[in-house]
C-alpha positions as CSV (number, residue, x, y, z in Angstrom):
1,X,37.7,-20.4,0.4
2,X,37.3,-16.7,-0.5
3,X,33.7,-15.6,-0.9
4,X,32.1,-13.6,-3.7
5,X,32.2,-10.3,-1.6
6,X,35.9,-10.7,-0.8
7,X,36.8,-11.5,-4.4
8,X,35.0,-8.5,-5.8
9,X,36.3,-6.1,-3.1
10,X,40.0,-7.2,-3.6
11,X,40.0,-7.3,-7.4
12,X,41.8,-4.2,-8.8
13,X,39.3,-1.8,-10.5
14,X,39.3,-1.8,-14.3
15,X,37.2,0.7,-16.3
16,X,33.9,-0.9,-17.4
17,X,31.8,-0.3,-20.4
18,X,29.0,1.8,-19.0
19,X,28.3,4.0,-22.0
20,X,24.8,4.1,-23.6
21,X,24.3,1.7,-26.5
22,X,20.8,2.9,-27.5
23,X,19.1,6.0,-28.9
24,X,15.7,7.4,-28.0
25,X,14.4,5.6,-31.2
26,X,15.1,2.2,-29.7
27,X,14.3,2.9,-26.1
28,X,11.7,0.1,-26.1
29,X,14.6,-2.3,-25.7
30,X,15.5,-0.9,-22.3
31,X,11.9,-0.9,-21.2
32,X,11.6,-4.7,-21.6
33,X,11.1,-7.0,-18.7
34,X,14.8,-7.9,-19.0
35,X,15.7,-4.5,-17.6
36,X,12.6,-3.6,-15.7
37,X,11.3,-6.5,-13.6
38,X,8.2,-6.4,-11.4
39,X,8.1,-3.0,-9.5
40,X,8.0,-5.0,-6.2
41,X,11.5,-6.2,-7.0
42,X,12.9,-2.7,-6.6
43,X,10.6,-1.5,-3.8
44,X,11.6,-4.5,-1.8
45,X,15.3,-3.9,-2.2
46,X,15.3,-0.1,-1.7
47,X,12.8,-0.2,1.1
48,X,11.6,2.8,3.1
49,X,8.4,4.8,2.6
50,X,9.6,6.7,-0.5
51,X,11.5,4.0,-2.4
52,X,14.2,6.3,-3.7
53,X,16.4,4.2,-6.0
54,X,19.5,6.2,-5.4
55,X,21.8,7.2,-2.5
56,X,20.2,8.3,0.7
57,X,21.7,10.5,3.4
58,X,22.4,8.8,6.7
59,X,23.5,11.6,9.0
60,X,21.2,11.5,12.0
61,X,19.1,8.7,10.5
62,X,18.4,5.3,12.0
63,X,16.0,4.0,9.4
64,X,16.0,3.9,5.6
65,X,12.9,6.2,5.6
66,X,14.6,8.8,7.6
67,X,17.7,8.6,5.3
68,X,15.5,9.0,2.3
69,X,13.7,12.0,3.8
70,X,17.1,13.6,4.7
71,X,18.1,13.4,1.0
72,X,14.7,14.7,-0.2
73,X,14.8,17.6,2.3
74,X,18.2,18.6,0.9
75,X,16.7,18.7,-2.6
76,X,13.8,20.7,-1.3
77,X,16.1,23.3,0.3
78,X,18.2,23.6,-2.9
79,X,15.0,24.0,-4.9
80,X,13.7,26.6,-2.4
81,X,10.3,25.1,-2.4
82,X,7.3,27.0,-1.3
83,X,3.6,26.3,-1.3
84,X,2.1,26.5,-4.8
85,X,5.4,26.0,-6.7
86,X,5.3,23.8,-9.8
87,X,8.1,21.3,-10.0
88,X,9.3,18.7,-12.5
89,X,10.7,15.3,-11.6
90,X,12.8,13.9,-14.4
91,X,12.8,10.0,-14.3
92,X,10.3,9.9,-11.5
93,X,10.8,6.3,-10.7
94,X,8.1,4.7,-8.5
95,X,6.6,8.1,-7.6
96,X,7.9,8.4,-4.0
97,X,9.9,11.7,-4.2
98,X,7.2,13.6,-6.1
99,X,4.6,12.4,-3.6
100,X,6.9,13.5,-0.7
101,X,7.5,17.0,-2.1
102,X,3.8,17.6,-2.9
103,X,2.7,16.3,0.5
104,X,5.3,18.0,2.7
105,X,5.7,21.4,0.9
106,X,2.3,21.9,-0.8
107,X,3.7,22.1,-4.3
108,X,2.3,20.9,-7.6
109,X,4.3,18.2,-9.4
110,X,4.9,16.7,-12.8
111,X,6.8,13.4,-13.0
112,X,7.9,11.8,-16.2
113,X,9.2,8.3,-17.1
114,X,9.6,6.2,-20.2
115,X,9.2,3.0,-18.2
116,X,5.6,1.6,-18.4
117,X,5.8,-0.3,-15.1
118,X,7.0,2.9,-13.3
119,X,4.3,5.0,-14.9
120,X,1.5,2.6,-13.7
121,X,3.0,2.3,-10.2
122,X,3.8,6.0,-9.7
123,X,0.4,7.1,-11.0
124,X,-1.3,4.9,-8.4
125,X,1.0,6.1,-5.7
126,X,0.2,9.8,-6.2
127,X,-3.5,8.9,-6.1
128,X,-3.1,7.1,-2.9
129,X,-1.2,10.0,-1.4
130,X,-3.9,12.4,-2.7
131,X,-1.3,14.9,-3.9
132,X,-1.4,17.3,-6.8
133,X,1.0,15.4,-9.1
134,X,0.6,14.5,-12.8
135,X,2.6,11.4,-13.7
136,X,3.2,11.2,-17.5
137,X,4.5,8.5,-19.8
138,X,6.7,10.9,-21.6
139,X,10.3,11.6,-22.7
140,X,11.9,14.8,-21.6
141,X,12.3,15.8,-25.2
142,X,8.5,15.8,-25.6
143,X,7.9,18.2,-22.7
144,X,5.8,21.2,-24.0
145,X,7.8,24.4,-23.7
146,X,4.7,26.5,-22.8
147,X,4.7,24.7,-19.4
148,X,7.1,26.5,-17.1
149,X,8.5,25.3,-13.8
150,X,9.8,26.8,-10.6
151,X,12.1,23.9,-10.1
152,X,13.4,20.8,-12.0
153,X,15.2,18.0,-10.3
154,X,16.9,14.8,-11.3
155,X,18.2,12.3,-8.8
156,X,21.0,10.3,-10.5
157,X,19.0,10.4,-13.7
158,X,21.2,12.5,-16.0
159,X,23.7,9.7,-16.2
160,X,21.1,7.7,-18.1
161,X,20.3,10.3,-20.7
162,X,21.7,9.8,-24.2
163,X,21.7,13.6,-24.8
164,X,22.7,15.3,-21.5
165,X,23.6,18.5,-23.3
166,X,20.1,18.7,-24.9
167,X,18.5,18.0,-21.6
168,X,20.2,20.9,-19.8
169,X,19.3,23.2,-22.7
170,X,15.7,22.0,-22.4
171,X,15.8,22.7,-18.7
172,X,16.8,26.3,-19.3
173,X,13.8,26.8,-21.6
174,X,11.4,25.2,-19.1
175,X,12.5,27.1,-16.0
176,X,11.3,30.5,-14.8
177,X,14.0,33.2,-14.7
178,X,14.5,32.6,-11.0
179,X,13.9,28.9,-11.2
180,X,16.2,26.1,-9.9
181,X,17.7,23.1,-11.5
182,X,19.0,20.6,-8.9
183,X,20.7,17.4,-9.9
184,X,22.5,14.7,-7.9
185,X,25.0,12.5,-9.7
186,X,28.0,10.3,-9.2
187,X,31.1,11.6,-11.0
188,X,34.5,10.0,-11.8
189,X,37.3,11.3,-9.6
190,X,39.5,11.3,-12.7
191,X,39.0,10.9,-16.4
192,X,41.1,7.7,-16.5
193,X,38.3,5.9,-14.7
194,X,36.1,6.4,-17.8
195,X,35.7,3.2,-19.8
196,X,37.2,2.5,-23.1
197,X,34.6,1.6,-25.8
198,X,36.3,-1.7,-26.6
199,X,36.3,-3.0,-23.0
200,X,34.0,-6.0,-22.1
201,X,30.6,-4.9,-20.8
202,X,30.0,-5.4,-17.1
203,X,27.0,-6.8,-15.3
204,X,25.5,-3.3,-14.9
205,X,25.1,-3.2,-18.7
206,X,22.9,-6.2,-18.7
207,X,20.8,-5.0,-15.8
208,X,20.5,-1.3,-16.5
209,X,20.2,-1.6,-20.3
210,X,23.5,0.1,-21.3
211,X,22.2,3.5,-20.1
212,X,24.9,4.7,-17.7
213,X,27.3,7.4,-19.0
214,X,29.3,8.5,-16.0
215,X,31.5,11.6,-16.4
216,X,33.8,13.8,-14.3
217,X,32.4,16.7,-12.4
218,X,34.1,19.2,-14.7
219,X,32.5,17.6,-17.8
220,X,29.0,17.9,-16.2
221,X,29.6,21.5,-15.3
222,X,30.8,22.2,-18.9
223,X,27.5,20.8,-20.2
224,X,25.5,23.0,-17.8
225,X,27.6,26.1,-18.8
226,X,27.1,25.3,-22.5
227,X,23.4,25.3,-21.9
228,X,23.5,28.9,-20.6
229,X,22.7,27.9,-17.1
230,X,24.4,29.7,-14.2
231,X,26.0,27.6,-11.5
232,X,24.8,28.4,-8.0
233,X,26.2,25.8,-5.8
234,X,28.0,22.4,-5.6
235,X,27.6,20.2,-2.6
236,X,29.7,17.0,-2.1
237,X,27.8,14.3,-0.3
238,X,30.2,11.9,1.5
239,X,30.4,8.7,-0.5
240,X,30.1,6.7,2.7
241,X,26.3,7.4,2.4
242,X,26.3,5.3,-0.8
243,X,28.2,2.5,0.9
244,X,25.6,2.3,3.7
245,X,22.7,2.5,1.3
246,X,24.0,-0.3,-0.9
247,X,25.6,-2.5,1.6
248,X,23.5,-2.1,4.7
249,X,20.1,-1.6,3.0
250,X,19.9,-2.9,-0.5
251,X,22.1,-6.0,-0.2
252,X,20.7,-6.9,3.1
253,X,17.1,-6.6,1.8
254,X,18.1,-8.7,-1.2
255,X,19.5,-11.5,1.0
256,X,16.5,-11.4,3.4
257,X,14.0,-11.6,0.5
258,X,15.9,-13.7,-2.0
259,X,13.2,-16.3,-2.4
260,X,10.5,-13.7,-3.1
261,X,12.8,-11.8,-5.5
262,X,13.6,-15.0,-7.4
263,X,9.9,-15.7,-7.7
264,X,9.4,-12.2,-9.2
265,X,12.2,-12.6,-11.7
266,X,14.6,-15.6,-11.7
267,X,17.6,-16.8,-9.7
268,X,20.1,-15.7,-12.4
269,X,18.7,-12.1,-12.4
270,X,18.9,-11.9,-8.6
271,X,22.5,-13.2,-8.6
272,X,23.6,-10.8,-11.3
273,X,21.9,-7.9,-9.6
274,X,23.7,-8.8,-6.3
275,X,27.0,-8.9,-8.1
276,X,26.4,-5.6,-9.8
277,X,25.8,-4.0,-6.4
278,X,29.0,-5.5,-5.0
279,X,30.8,-4.1,-8.0
280,X,29.6,-0.6,-7.2
281,X,30.8,-1.1,-3.6
282,X,34.2,-2.0,-5.0
283,X,34.3,1.3,-7.0
284,X,33.3,3.3,-3.9
285,X,36.1,1.5,-2.0
286,X,38.6,2.2,-4.8
287,X,37.9,6.0,-4.8
288,X,36.5,5.9,-8.3
289,X,33.4,8.1,-7.6
290,X,32.4,11.3,-5.8
291,X,28.8,12.2,-5.2
292,X,27.7,15.8,-5.9
293,X,24.5,17.8,-5.8
294,X,24.6,20.7,-8.3
295,X,22.3,23.7,-8.3
296,X,21.9,26.0,-11.3
297,X,19.5,28.5,-12.7
298,X,18.9,30.5,-15.9
299,X,19.1,33.7,-13.9
300,X,21.4,36.3,-15.4
301,X,22.0,34.5,-18.6
302,X,21.3,35.8,-22.1
303,X,18.9,34.0,-24.3
């Protein structure tokens, strides 16, 4: 009898409804326990020291912590971090990356999130790491524009923003003239992979709160250009890194800790979460996505 994994991996890909179905005014819906279970649910699955809930980079790494640090070091290089810099982490998650950058590079950090559970966890984490980081329960639209940054980064967070164009415009106003914006995102390999709005929603919708709006690389670059930001570099990260992260780390951790995770949430949530991850593996296998890191700056642009 064919197992769940084999069924998912052999089913032809169909575009899924991954577009946002909420505005900032009703963001409290996506912050409910339905979408944000106990923080230990995610930290158990993603593992490692820094708990980065996105693709890690596995070249030369033998552990998840090393793979997470590989990715974070690429971010640091692109941001050109130096001691005393002030950086902004958009959608700071559980506080791992901002703690790492502050600890390793001597920078001062601000991390923002609209998820109460993440805010509490991340705030405690930066205190435990004794780093200069300010964790805020704040939406990016609410960031004061008299606070300027040397670098802004977002690790697979722009896809969850209802107003990506407004976000890039905000980044331009918040960056120093020689500052850096560095984002890492999955992009469709072709526009035909984009979902039709009348298609049935997939499991990811129920788990992630209808927040994912994937786009092609050229669409992302157009938004950056429209904001008056100057493109500096595009790096493609082999999608195999995502396969290893999801298949060898997250799904294995889920299976190894299924009882504990069911206790934190419930059996149905754990099953759906597992199926959602297998669904992403199928998309990686079917050449639906590429993974890019984009660096831009306001340098040389007219106000």
